[in-house]
N, C-alpha and C positions, 0 to 999 in steps of 0.2 A: 773608360769610353772619351774622347775629346768631343768638344761643342761641336767642333766640326763636322766630325762625323755621326752625332747625336743629330743634328740638322737638316742631315743628309745635304749640305752645302756643297759646290761646285766652287775651283778656285775662281771663278770668272765674279760669285758674289763676294770673295774677298775684294778680287781687284776693283770692283765697282766699289765697293765699300770704304777701301783707300782712296776711290779717287773723290768721292762725297764728301768725305772727313776733311781730306788736304784743303777741299776746295774752300769748304766753312770755315776751315782754320783760316786761312789767306785771304777771303771776302771778308769776313767779320774783324779778326787781329790787322791786316793791313789796312782794311776798309776804316778802321777807327783812327789809322795814323794819316788816312787822307781826308777825313771828317775833319780831324782837329787842324789841321794845317789850314782850312777851308772855311771854318766855322768858329776854331779856336775853341772848340769841347769836344773830348770830355775830357781834357788835360794828361798830362804825361800818367797820372797814376790812372786814369781809366783806359786808355789803352794798355797800360799794364793789365788793368785788368781785364779788358776784354781778348787779350790774349789769353790769360787763365782761364777764364770760364769757357770760352767755344772750347778748349781742348778739354776740359774737364765733360762738357756737355757730349763731344761728339765720344770720347771712351764710354760714357754710357749707352750711347744710339747706337754704335759699331762694334765694341769691343768685343761680344760676343761673336762676330761675325768674321774678322779680321784680324783682330789684338788692338785694333786701333794706332797702328804703327804712325802714320800719316807723315813720317820723317823718313828718309833715305838711310840716315845714318844712323835711326832707331833698329831699322829692319835689319841693317847690317850687322849691327854689334847684336842681335838676337841670332843672327845665324851664325856668330862667334861663340855665344856665350851660350846660346839653351838650344843648337843643333837644328834651328830654321829653317824648314828645307829651302838648299840652296835653288831648287828649280825652280823657286817663287821668288826669289829675291829683284830679279832683273822686274818681273811682270809689277812686283808691289810698287819699286822706287818707280817704273813707267806710268803706275797710274797715279801716284804721289805727283810729279812732277808736271802731268797732263792735266792735274786738278786744278795744281796751283797756277799756272797756266792762263787754265780758263777764269777762276778765279779773278786772276789778273786785268782779264782782256774786260771783265765784263766791269770793274771800277773803272777802266778806260772810257767804257761809252756810257757809264754815269758822271764820270768825272773827267771829260775828253781835255782840259788845258791844266791838267796836273802834270807835275813832269817827273815825280820819282814813282807815286803810285804802291809807298813804303818799299821803296827799295834798300838792303841793308847796303850801310856806309861804314869804314873805318874811322871814325871819325878821328879817334885816337892814333892814327899810324896803324903801319902794317904787323909791325911785330907786336907792341901791345894788342893791336883789335885781334889780331890772332890767337894771343895769351889770355883773352879775355872767351873769344869765343870757346876756343880748348877747355877752358875751366867750366863754362857756362853748361855747356855740352857732357862734361864728365860728371857732373852735377844732378843734371836730370838724368841720366843712362843710373847712376847711385842711386837714385830714390826710386825709377822705375824698377828694376831688377829688385829691389829689398820691398818693396809695398808688394807686388805681383807674386813675392814668394810667401809660405807659410798659412797661417790660419786665414779660414776664408773671412772673419769678420774684417782683416788688413784690407782681404784683396777685396770687398765690396766698399771699402774707402779709398779703395786706389786711386779713383779717380778725382777726387779731391783733395788725394797728395800730390799726386803729378802736377793737376791743375797750377793749384796751389804756388808749386815751384816753378812754374814758367811765368807766372804772373811776378812771382818775386824778382826771377831773375830777368824778365820785360825790365820792371819797376828798377833796377839798379844797372842793370848792362843796356839799356834802353837809348840814354846819352851818349854813350861809348863804341856802339856797335850797331846799335838796333834790334839788339840781341836777339842771331835769328835762331841759331843751335841746331840750324833747320837747314838741309841744301834746297829742299825742293822751294820754301818759304823764300828763299833769296832767288833762285830761279826764276820763279814766274814773277815777278815784277822786275829784275833784270833784264828778262829778253822782251817783256812788251813797252817796258820804258824806252829798254836802249842804254840804259845806263848799266855797264858791264864792268866798269872799276872793281875791280879786285874782288872780282868773283870768285875767284880760286881760292881765295880765303874762305869763306862761307861754305865754301865745300869741301874742301880739305879738313877745316880744325872742328869743324861740327863729329866727323864723322873719326877723326883721329881722337878727339875728344870721349865721345861715347864707348870707341871700342878697349878705350886704355881704364873703360871703369867696370870692363865685364870682372875681370880678375878680381874686384874687390868683393865680390857678392859672395865669392867661397870665403873667402876671409874673414868676412861678416856673420855668413849664416852658417859657414862650416861647408865640407865637401857635398857636392850632387845639391847646392840648392837652387843653382839656374841650370837644374837639366830639365828638359822641356815637359818629361814626363811625367814631374813630380811637383810641378808648379802650372799656372795659369800663363797662357800669352799674351794678356792682356796688358797694352803697353798706352804710352803716346809720345807727341813731339810738342 
């Protein structure tokens, strides 16, 4: 029996969990970028750590409720890889985007003069930026699928592994594209700040990257590894 049934949750519990998870992902991740721009701390490494830590924290906080997707690209990839209920895909995505917008609005209230509010930018150009976001998102989904499949002990450590992946990718990819890997994380700051440049890139590339990673779960783990009935749905972005 799934956690969803065991806890007698309604879909609205999951939608609220996705809203809260994405809200705090953007608030602390993009917030760290804004604080760094304003005060010169915690530095690039600190910003990367903030993204990784908040993802890890929210996985353990809401993973048993909604799976802690916090990322439209991850939700879409799960619908492809594990037969995630397609009726919940659009509500999940809406909850994630609304959470990101609310978080950015909070940052705008705290830092009213900040221009970007953590908006993603293709610093290396459109084509290289697209490739960077595709590859970062591919790796993120590859890790998510593999650490949420198999032995219980590995599932318990999934939050650490996924958070570390996000932190590492933010550390390396941050100077290139601000390491989005997450359409909601890009949409929120873009809408509130008005910086919509290349937003399509940060929506399309993560979706293509996460979906492209889904066949590799079966190649690594064997047939049926990504069957939702055989493994936990906990994930992150």
